[in-house]
N, C-alpha and C positions, 0 to 999 in steps of 0.2 A: 511542458517539461518532458524530458526523455527518461526521467527516473522518479521513483516514488520518494516523497518527502521523507527525510531522515530525522526529523524532530517534530515534536507535538504541535499541531496547529490549534488555534483557538476553536472553540465550539462554534458551529454554524458557519465555518469557512469552507473553502474549496467548492462552493456552490451547492452545499448540502447541509443536512443537520449534523451528520457524523462524518468527519474527515478521516480517511484511512491513511496511515503512515506506518513506518517501521524503523526500528533502531538496529535491525539485524543486518549483517553484511550482505551485499549483493554478490551473485556468483561471479567468479573470475574467469571461468572457462566459457568459450563461445558455444552456443547451441546446446548446452546441457541444462535440462530442466531440473530445478532445485526447489525443494519444499521449504517454506519459511512461514513466518507469522506476521500479520499486520494487526495494528491496533486501531481502535476507534476513539477519537477524541470527541467528547460531548460534554454534557453539563456536570458530570461527576468526576472528571479527570481525564488524563491523557490515555490511560489504558482501560477505559471503561468496558470495552469489549475486545476480544481477540478472535481472529479468524485465520484459518489455514489458507495459504495460497501457493501457487507455483510461479516461479520466475525463470525466464530464459534471457540470457545476455545475447543480443543480436549483433553487436559490433564492438570493435575496439574503439578508442576515442572517436566519437563523443560518448561512447558507452550507452547505447540504446538498449532498453529492456522491454520485454513483453510480460505482462502479469495475467495469470489465469486464476479466476476466482469464481466459485459457484456459491451463490447466496440462496438462502431460503427466503421466500417472500413472507417476511414477518412484519411488513408494514413500515419498516424503518427506511429512512432515506439516507443512504451513505454513498460515498464515492472516493476514489483514490485522489490524493493530493500530489500534484507534480511539483518538481523544482527545476 
């Protein structure tokens, strides 16, 4: 996918324990870094965890995005879910 999933995935999907997704709007301007929030879907619901990330829109249609996220090594297996 060229964009982060915008609806809650099932637990243990996206090749990991915790699939990261967001219901926040993606940036409209090209090349502008924007802060937003992603959520982790796991055994206790769609927004079991929330993490800050930065997003940059790299192109007009097909709307490619780059996501920057710094995680702490807390032993959890998580990954972005694309669409």
